[in-house]
KOLVO-824201 format. One record per atom (N, C-alpha, C, O): x, y, z; residue in three letters. Coordinates in steps of 0.2 Angstrom, whole numbers, padded with zeros to 4 digits, always signed. Example, Ala and Ser with C-alpha at 12.3 -4.5 7.8 and 13.67 -1.06 7.14 Angstrom:
! KOLVO-824201
+0066-0028+0039ALA
+0062-0022+0039ALA
+0066-0016+0039ALA
+0071-0017+0042ALA
+0064-0011+0035SER
+0068-0005+0036SER
+0064+0000+0039SER
+0067+0006+0040SER
//
This chain:
! KOLVO-824201
-0048+0156+0041MET
-0045+0155+0034MET
-0045+0148+0032MET
-0048+0146+0027MET
-0043+0143+0037VAL
-0043+0136+0035VAL
-0050+0134+0034VAL
-0051+0129+0030VAL
-0054+0136+0039MET
-0061+0134+0038MET
-0064+0136+0032MET
-0068+0132+0029MET
-0063+0142+0029LEU
-0066+0144+0023LEU
-0063+0140+0017LEU
-0067+0138+0013LEU
-0056+0138+0017LYS
-0053+0134+0012LYS
-0057+0127+0012LYS
-0058+0124+0007LYS
-0058+0124+0018ARG
-0061+0118+0019ARG
-0068+0118+0016ARG
-0070+0113+0012ARG
-0072+0123+0018ALA
-0079+0124+0015ALA
-0079+0124+0008ALA
-0083+0121+0004ALA
-0074+0128+0005LEU
-0074+0129-0002LEU
-0072+0122-0006LEU
-0075+0120-0011LEU
-0067+0118-0003LEU
-0066+0112-0006LEU
-0071+0107-0006LEU
-0073+0104-0010LEU
-0075+0107+0000LEU
-0081+0102+0001LEU
-0086+0104-0004LEU
-0090+0100-0007LEU
-0087+0111-0005ALA
-0092+0113-0010ALA
-0091+0111-0017ALA
-0095+0110-0021ALA
-0084+0110-0019LEU
-0082+0108-0026LEU
-0082+0101-0027LEU
-0083+0099-0033LEU
-0082+0097-0022LEU
-0082+0090-0023LEU
-0089+0087-0024LEU
-0094+0090-0021LEU
-0090+0082-0028PRO
-0097+0079-0029PRO
-0099+0076-0023PRO
-0095+0073-0019PRO
-0106+0076-0021ALA
-0109+0073-0015ALA
-0107+0065-0015ALA
-0106+0063-0009ALA
-0106+0062-0021SER
-0104+0055-0020SER
-0097+0054-0018SER
-0096+0049-0015SER
-0093+0058-0019ALA
-0086+0058-0016ALA
-0086+0058-0009ALA
-0081+0055-0005ALA
-0090+0062-0006LEU
-0091+0063+0001LEU
-0094+0057+0005LEU
-0092+0055+0011LEU
-0099+0054+0002ALA
-0103+0049+0005ALA
-0100+0042+0004ALA
-0101+0038+0008ALA
-0096+0041-0001ALA
-0093+0034-0002ALA
-0088+0032+0002ALA
-0083+0036+0003ALA
-0089+0026+0006PRO
-0083+0024+0010PRO
-0077+0022+0006PRO
-0078+0020+0000PRO
-0071+0022+0008VAL
-0065+0021+0005VAL
-0064+0013+0006VAL
-0063+0011+0011VAL
-0062+0010+0000PHE
-0060+0003+0000PHE
-0053+0003+0003PHE
-0049+0006+0000PHE
-0052-0001+0008THR
-0046-0001+0011THR
-0043-0009+0012THR
-0047-0013+0013THR
-0037-0009+0012LEU
-0033-0016+0014LEU
-0029-0014+0020LEU
-0025-0009+0020LEU
-0029-0018+0025GLN
-0025-0018+0031GLN
-0022-0024+0033GLN
-0025-0030+0031GLN
-0018-0024+0038SER
-0015-0030+0041SER
-0014-0029+0048SER
-0011-0024+0050SER
-0016-0033+0053PRO
-0014-0033+0060PRO
-0007-0034+0061PRO
-0004-0033+0066PRO
-0003-0037+0056ASP
+0004-0039+0056ASP
+0009-0034+0055ASP
+0015-0034+0057ASP
+0007-0028+0051PHE
+0011-0023+0049PHE
+0007-0017+0047PHE
+0002-0018+0044PHE
+0010-0011+0048GLN
+0007-0005+0046GLN
+0009-0003+0039GLN
+0014-0006+0037GLN
+0005+0000+0035ASP
+0007+0002+0028ASP
+0013+0006+0028ASP
+0015+0010+0032ASP
+0018+0004+0024SER
+0024+0007+0023SER
+0029+0005+0028SER
+0035+0008+0029SER
+0027+0000+0033ALA
+0032-0002+0038ALA
+0035-0008+0036ALA
+0034-0011+0031ALA
+0040-0010+0040MET
+0044-0016+0039MET
+0040-0023+0041MET
+0036-0023+0045MET
+0041-0028+0036LEU
+0038-0034+0038LEU
+0043-0038+0042LEU
+0049-0037+0042LEU
+0040-0042+0047ASP
+0044-0047+0051ASP
+0047-0052+0047ASP
+0045-0054+0041ASP
+0053-0055+0049LYS
+0057-0060+0045LYS
+0052-0066+0044LYS
+0053-0070+0039LYS
+0047-0068+0048ALA
+0043-0073+0047ALA
+0040-0073+0041ALA
+0038-0079+0038ALA
+0038-0067+0038PHE
+0035-0067+0032PHE
+0039-0067+0025PHE
+0037-0068+0020PHE
+0046-0068+0027ALA
+0050-0069+0021ALA
+0050-0076+0019ALA
+0048-0081+0022ALA
+0052-0077+0013GLY
+0052-0084+0010GLY
+0057-0089+0013GLY
+0062-0086+0017GLY
+0056-0095+0012ASN
+0061-0100+0015ASN
+0062-0105+0010ASN
+0058-0109+0008ASN
+0069-0105+0008ASN
+0071-0110+0002ASN
+0078-0111+0004ASN
+0082-0107+0003ASN
+0080-0117+0006LYS
+0086-0119+0008LYS
+0091-0118+0002LYS
+0097-0118+0003LYS
+0089-0118-0004SER
+0094-0117-0010SER
+0095-0110-0011SER
+0099-0108-0016SER
+0092-0106-0008ASN
+0093-0098-0009ASN
+0095-0095-0002ASN
+0090-0094+0002ASN
+0101-0093-0001PRO
+0103-0091+0005PRO
+0099-0084+0007PRO
+0100-0082+0013PRO
+0096-0081+0003ALA
+0092-0075+0004ALA
+0085-0076+0007ALA
+0082-0072+0009ALA
+0083-0083+0007CYS
+0077-0085+0009CYS
+0077-0088+0016CYS
+0077-0095+0016CYS
+0078-0085+0021THR
+0079-0088+0028THR
+0073-0086+0032THR
+0074-0086+0039THR
+0067-0084+0030GLY
+0061-0083+0034GLY
+0057-0089+0035GLY
+0060-0095+0034GLY
+0051-0088+0037GLU
+0047-0094+0038GLU
+0041-0095+0033GLU
+0037-0100+0033GLU
+0041-0091+0028ASN
+0036-0091+0022ASN
+0029-0091+0025ASN
+0025-0095+0022ASN
+0028-0087+0030VAL
+0021-0087+0033VAL
+0018-0080+0030VAL
+0021-0075+0030VAL
+0012-0081+0027SER
+0009-0075+0024SER
+0006-0071+0030SER
+0003-0074+0035SER
+0006-0064+0029PRO
+0003-0060+0034PRO
-0004-0060+0034PRO
-0007-0062+0029PRO
-0008-0059+0040ALA
-0015-0058+0040ALA
-0017-0052+0036ALA
-0013-0047+0036ALA
-0022-0052+0032LEU
-0025-0047+0028LEU
-0032-0046+0029LEU
-0035-0051+0030LEU
-0035-0040+0029ARG
-0042-0039+0030ARG
-0043-0033+0026ARG
-0040-0028+0025ARG
-0049-0033+0023TRP
-0052-0027+0018TRP
-0059-0025+0020TRP
-0062-0029+0023TRP
-0060-0019+0018SER
-0067-0017+0020SER
-0069-0012+0015SER
-0065-0009+0011SER
-0076-0011+0015ASN
-0079-0006+0010ASN
-0078-0007+0003ASN
-0076-0003-0001ASN
-0079-0013+0001ALA
-0079-0015-0006ALA
-0084-0011-0010ALA
-0089-0010-0008ALA
-0082-0010-0016PRO
-0087-0006-0020PRO
-0094-0010-0021PRO
-0094-0016-0021PRO
-0099-0007-0022ASN
-0105-0010-0024ASN
-0105-0014-0030ASN
-0101-0012-0035ASN
-0108-0020-0031GLY
-0108-0024-0036GLY
-0102-0029-0036GLY
-0101-0033-0041GLY
-0098-0029-0031THR
-0092-0034-0031THR
-0095-0041-0030THR
-0099-0042-0026THR
-0092-0045-0035LYS
-0094-0052-0035LYS
-0088-0057-0033LYS
-0089-0062-0031LYS
-0082-0054-0033SER
-0076-0058-0031SER
-0070-0053-0031SER
-0071-0047-0033SER
-0065-0055-0028PHE
-0059-0052-0027PHE
-0053-0055-0030PHE
-0053-0061-0031PHE
-0048-0051-0032ALA
-0041-0054-0034ALA
-0036-0051-0029ALA
-0037-0045-0028ALA
-0031-0054-0028LEU
-0026-0052-0023LEU
-0019-0053-0026LEU
-0018-0059-0028LEU
-0015-0048-0027MET
-0008-0049-0029MET
-0003-0046-0025MET
-0004-0041-0021MET
+0003-0050-0024LEU
+0009-0047-0021LEU
+0015-0047-0025LEU
+0017-0052-0028LEU
+0017-0040-0026THR
+0023-0039-0031THR
+0028-0035-0027THR
+0027-0031-0023THR
+0034-0036-0030ASP
+0040-0032-0028ASP
+0042-0029-0035ASP
+0045-0032-0039ASP
+0040-0022-0036PRO
+0042-0019-0042PRO
+0049-0018-0044PRO
+0051-0017-0050PRO
+0053-0018-0039VAL
+0061-0018-0041VAL
+0065-0024-0040VAL
+0071-0024-0042VAL
+0061-0030-0039GLY
+0064-0036-0039GLY
+0067-0038-0045GLY
+0065-0035-0050GLY
+0071-0043-0046ALA
+0074-0046-0052ALA
+0077-0040-0056ALA
+0077-0039-0062ALA
+0081-0036-0052LYS
+0085-0030-0055LYS
+0080-0025-0059LYS
+0082-0023-0064LYS
+0074-0024-0056GLY
+0070-0019-0059GLY
+0065-0022-0063GLY
+0060-0018-0066GLY
+0065-0028-0065LEU
+0060-0031-0069LEU
+0054-0033-0065LEU
+0048-0035-0068LEU
+0054-0034-0059GLY
+0048-0035-0055GLY
+0048-0043-0053GLY
+0050-0047-0057GLY
+0045-0044-0047VAL
+0044-0051-0045VAL
+0037-0051-0042VAL
+0035-0047-0038VAL
+0034-0057-0044THR
+0027-0058-0042THR
+0027-0063-0037THR
+0030-0069-0038THR
+0025-0062-0031HIS
+0026-0067-0025HIS
+0019-0070-0024HIS
+0019-0076-0021HIS
+0014-0068-0027MET
+0007-0071-0026MET
+0002-0068-0031MET
+0002-0062-0032MET
-0002-0073-0034VAL
-0007-0071-0038VAL
-0013-0076-0035VAL
-0013-0082-0036VAL
-0018-0072-0032ALA
-0024-0076-0030ALA
-0030-0073-0032ALA
-0031-0066-0032ALA
-0035-0077-0034TYR
-0041-0074-0037TYR
-0047-0078-0036TYR
-0046-0084-0033TYR
-0053-0077-0039ASN
-0059-0080-0037ASN
-0061-0081-0030ASN
-0063-0086-0027ASN
-0059-0075-0026ILE
-0060-0075-0019ILE
-0067-0072-0018ILE
-0069-0067-0021ILE
-0071-0076-0014ALA
-0078-0075-0014ALA
-0080-0068-0011ALA
-0076-0065-0007ALA
-0085-0065-0014ALA
-0087-0058-0012ALA
-0088-0057-0005ALA
-0088-0051-0002ALA
-0091-0062-0001ASP
-0092-0061+0006ASP
-0086-0062+0010ASP
-0087-0061+0016ASP
-0081-0063+0008ARG
-0074-0064+0011ARG
-0071-0057+0013ARG
-0072-0053+0008ARG
-0069-0056+0019THR
-0066-0049+0020THR
-0059-0050+0024THR
-0056-0045+0026THR
-0056-0056+0024ALA
-0050-0057+0027ALA
-0047-0064+0025ALA
-0050-0069+0024ALA
-0040-0064+0026PHE
-0036-0070+0027PHE
-0032-0070+0033PHE
-0029-0065+0035PHE
-0032-0075+0037ALA
-0029-0076+0043ALA
-0021-0077+0041ALA
-0019-0079+0036ALA
-0017-0075+0046GLN
-0010-0076+0045GLN
-0008-0084+0043GLN
-0011-0088+0047GLN
-0004-0085+0038GLY
-0003-0091+0036GLY
-0007-0094+0031GLY
-0006-0099+0028GLY
-0013-0092+0030GLU
-0019-0095+0026GLU
-0017-0094+0019GLU
-0018-0099+0015GLU
-0014-0089+0016LEU
-0012-0088+0009LEU
-0006-0092+0007LEU
-0005-0094+0002LEU
-0002-0094+0012SER
+0003-0099+0011SER
+0001-0106+0010SER
+0004-0110+0006SER
-0005-0108+0012LYS
-0008-0114+0011LYS
-0012-0115+0005LYS
-0013-0121+0003LYS
-0013-0110+0001GLY
-0017-0110-0005GLY
-0024-0112-0005GLY
-0027-0115-0009GLY
-0027-0110+0001THR
-0034-0112+0002THR
-0038-0105+0002THR
-0036-0100+0004THR
-0045-0105-0001GLY
-0049-0100+0000GLY
-0049-0095-0007GLY
-0052-0090-0007GLY
-0045-0098-0012TYR
-0044-0094-0018TYR
-0042-0099-0023TYR
-0039-0104-0022TYR
-0042-0096-0029THR
-0039-0100-0035THR
-0032-0097-0036THR
-0031-0091-0036THR
-0027-0101-0036GLY
-0020-0099-0036GLY
-0017-0098-0044GLY
-0019-0102-0048GLY
-0014-0092-0045GLY
-0011-0091-0051GLY
-0004-0093-0050GLY
-0002-0097-0046GLY
+0000-0091-0055LYS
+0007-0093-0055LYS
+0011-0087-0054LYS
+0011-0082-0057LYS
+0015-0088-0048ASN
+0020-0082-0046ASN
+0027-0083-0050ASN
+0028-0088-0053ASN
+0031-0079-0049THR
+0038-0079-0052THR
+0041-0085-0050THR
+0045-0088-0054THR
+0041-0087-0044PRO
+0045-0094-0042PRO
+0041-0100-0045PRO
+0044-0105-0044PRO
+0035-0099-0047GLY
+0032-0105-0050GLY
+0027-0108-0046GLY
+0024-0114-0048GLY
+0025-0106-0040THR
+0020-0109-0036THR
+0014-0106-0037THR
+0013-0100-0040THR
+0008-0109-0034ALA
+0002-0106-0034ALA
-0001-0103-0028ALA
-0007-0102-0027ALA
+0004-0101-0024HIS
+0002-0099-0017HIS
+0007-0093-0015HIS
+0012-0092-0019HIS
+0006-0091-0009TYR
+0011-0086-0006TYR
+0018-0088-0006TYR
+0019-0094-0004TYR
+0022-0084-0009TYR
+0030-0086-0009TYR
+0033-0080-0006TYR
+0033-0074-0009TYR
+0035-0080+0000GLY
+0038-0074+0004GLY
+0044-0071+0001GLY
+0047-0074-0003GLY
+0045-0065+0002PRO
+0050-0061-0001PRO
+0057-0064+0001PRO
+0058-0066+0006PRO
+0062-0063-0004CYS
+0069-0065-0003CYS
+0073-0060-0006CYS
+0076-0061-0011CYS
+0074-0054-0003PRO
+0078-0049-0006PRO
+0085-0051-0007PRO
+0088-0053-0001PRO
+0088-0050-0012PRO
+0095-0052-0013PRO
+0100-0047-0009PRO
+0099-0042-0008PRO
+0106-0050-0007ALA
+0111-0046-0004ALA
+0113-0040-0008ALA
+0113-0040-0014ALA
+0114-0035-0004GLY
+0116-0029-0007GLY
+0111-0024-0011GLY
+0113-0020-0014GLY
+0105-0026-0010THR
+0100-0023-0014THR
+0096-0018-0010THR
+0091-0015-0012THR
+0097-0018-0003GLY
+0094-0013+0001GLY
+0087-0016+0003GLY
+0085-0022+0002GLY
+0082-0011+0005ILE
+0075-0013+0006ILE
+0071-0013+0000ILE
+0071-0009-0004ILE
+0067-0019+0000HIS
+0063-0019-0006HIS
+0056-0018-0003HIS
+0054-0019+0003HIS
+0051-0015-0007HIS
+0044-0014-0005HIS
+0040-0019-0008HIS
+0040-0019-0014HIS
+0036-0022-0004TYR
+0031-0027-0007TYR
+0024-0024-0007TYR
+0021-0022-0001TYR
+0021-0024-0012ASN
+0014-0021-0013ASN
+0009-0027-0013ASN
+0009-0031-0018ASN
+0004-0027-0008PHE
-0002-0031-0008PHE
-0007-0027-0011PHE
-0009-0021-0009PHE
-0010-0029-0017VAL
-0016-0026-0020VAL
-0022-0030-0021VAL
-0021-0036-0023VAL
-0027-0028-0018ILE
-0033-0032-0019ILE
-0038-0028-0024ILE
-0039-0022-0023ILE
-0041-0032-0028VAL
-0045-0029-0033VAL
-0052-0032-0033VAL
-0053-0038-0032VAL
-0057-0027-0032ALA
-0064-0029-0032ALA
-0066-0030-0039ALA
-0065-0026-0043ALA
-0070-0036-0041THR
-0072-0037-0048THR
-0079-0038-0048THR
-0082-0040-0043THR
-0082-0038-0054ASP
-0089-0040-0056ASP
-0089-0047-0059ASP
-0094-0049-0061ASP
-0084-0050-0058LEU
-0084-0057-0061LEU
-0086-0062-0055LEU
-0084-0061-0049LEU
-0090-0067-0057PRO
-0091-0072-0052PRO
-0085-0076-0049PRO
-0080-0076-0052PRO
-0086-0078-0043ALA
-0080-0081-0040ALA
-0077-0088-0043ALA
-0073-0091-0040ALA
-0080-0090-0048THR
-0078-0096-0051THR
-0076-0095-0059THR
-0075-0099-0063THR
-0076-0088-0061ALA
-0075-0086-0068ALA
-0068-0088-0071ALA
-0068-0089-0077ALA
-0063-0087-0067LEU
-0056-0088-0070LEU
-0053-0094-0068LEU
-0053-0097-0063LEU
-0049-0097-0073PRO
-0046-0103-0073PRO
-0039-0103-0068PRO
-0037-0097-0068PRO
-0037-0108-0065ALA
-0031-0109-0061ALA
-0025-0107-0066ALA
-0025-0109-0072ALA
-0020-0105-0062GLY
-0013-0105-0066GLY
-0012-0098-0070GLY
-0007-0098-0073GLY
-0016-0093-0069LEU
-0015-0087-0073LEU
-0009-0083-0070LEU
-0008-0083-0064LEU
-0004-0081-0074SER
+0001-0076-0071SER
-0002-0070-0069SER
-0007-0068-0071SER
+0003-0066-0066HIS
+0001-0059-0065HIS
-0002-0055-0071HIS
-0007-0052-0070HIS
+0002-0055-0076ASP
+0000-0051-0082ASP
-0007-0054-0085ASP
-0011-0050-0088ASP
-0007-0061-0085GLU
-0013-0064-0088GLU
-0019-0062-0084GLU
-0025-0060-0087GLU
-0019-0062-0077LEU
-0024-0060-0073LEU
-0026-0053-0074LEU
-0032-0051-0075LEU
-0021-0048-0074VAL
-0023-0041-0075VAL
-0026-0040-0082VAL
-0031-0036-0083VAL
-0024-0044-0087SER
-0028-0044-0094SER
-0035-0046-0093SER
-0040-0043-0096SER
-0036-0051-0089LYS
-0043-0054-0089LYS
-0047-0049-0084LYS
-0054-0049-0085LYS
-0044-0045-0080LEU
-0048-0041-0076LEU
-0050-0034-0079LEU
-0054-0030-0077LEU
-0047-0033-0085LYS
-0048-0026-0088LYS
-0056-0026-0090LYS
-0058-0031-0093LYS
-0059-0021-0088GLY
-0066-0020-0089GLY
-0070-0023-0084GLY
-0077-0023-0084GLY
-0067-0027-0079HIS
-0071-0030-0074HIS
-0069-0027-0067HIS
-0072-0029-0062HIS
-0064-0023-0066ALA
-0061-0021-0060ALA
-0066-0015-0058ALA
-0068-0010-0062ALA
-0068-0015-0051LEU
-0073-0010-0049LEU
-0069-0005-0044LEU
-0071+0000-0043LEU
-0063-0008-0042GLY
-0059-0003-0037GLY
-0054-0008-0034GLY
-0054-0014-0035GLY
-0049-0004-0031ALA
-0043-0008-0028ALA
-0041-0004-0022ALA
-0042+0002-0021ALA
-0037-0008-0018ALA
-0034-0005-0012ALA
-0027-0008-0012ALA
-0026-0014-0014ALA
-0022-0004-0009ARG
-0015-0007-0008ARG
-0013-0006-0001ARG
-0015-0002+0003ARG
-0008-0011+0001LEU
-0004-0010+0007LEU
+0003-0012+0005LEU
+0004-0017+0002LEU
+0007-0009+0008SER
+0015-0010+0006SER
+0019-0011+0013SER
+0018-0008+0018SER
+0023-0016+0012GLY
+0028-0018+0017GLY
+0035-0018+0015GLY
+0036-0021+0009GLY
+0040-0017+0019GLY
+0046-0017+0017GLY
+0050-0023+0020GLY
+0048-0025+0025GLY
+0055-0025+0017LEU
+0060-0030+0019LEU
+0067-0029+0017LEU
+0068-0029+0011LEU
+0071-0029+0022PRO
+0078-0028+0020PRO
+0082-0034+0018PRO
+0079-0039+0019PRO
+0087-0034+0015THR
+0091-0039+0013THR
+0092-0044+0019THR
+0094-0041+0025THR
+0091-0050+0019ILE
+0091-0054+0025ILE
+0098-0058+0025ILE
+0100-0059+0031ILE
+0101-0060+0020ASN
+0107-0064+0020ASN
+0111-0062+0014ASN
+0111-0056+0012ASN
+0116-0066+0013ASN
+0121-0064+0008ASN
+0120-0067+0001ASN
+0126-0068-0002ASN
+0115-0068-0002ALA
+0115-0071-0009ALA
+0107-0071-0011ALA
+0103-0069-0007ALA
+0106-0074-0017GLY
+0100-0075-0019GLY
+0098-0071-0025GLY
+0101-0066-0026GLY
+0092-0073-0028ASP
+0091-0069-0034ASP
+0083-0067-0034ASP
+0081-0065-0040ASP
+0080-0068-0029ARG
+0073-0066-0029ARG
+0071-0061-0024ARG
+0066-0059-0023ARG
//
């Protein structure tokens, strides 16, 4: 019976759905929906919730859609700032032949054009979940685009980047990691 259902399902799918590899984003530092190590949390002496090392995790992606000319990578906490969301990284103009960032590389701001995140920096700013807010989930999203890797100006916010990518996005992949409250205060 299971074989018959599988055969019927396969017969209903278009051939292109079966042949196309899936665009994926992964990390050797954490599994999807798993907890992030404290090292990946932000580090800011003026914010007691930021007691990590502000080291970006390693990321790698594969099976980009045909026609990809560049990538954009964003890191957001959709429930941060009391539900208004926090953007921890906006990176774009990433070369189409690139398939990974090593651990700590996104913290340095090299290999991409930096946009403006919520804390106001142009590179990775590690999560700093405030006390009493439980586990926050951080979404890494990579977008394959048909834009050349030099097309967009530096300093775009998350919303500005998304607006510029409309009509140019070819596909996306997501990876999520959680981080519990680290200490007793903070607003990021």
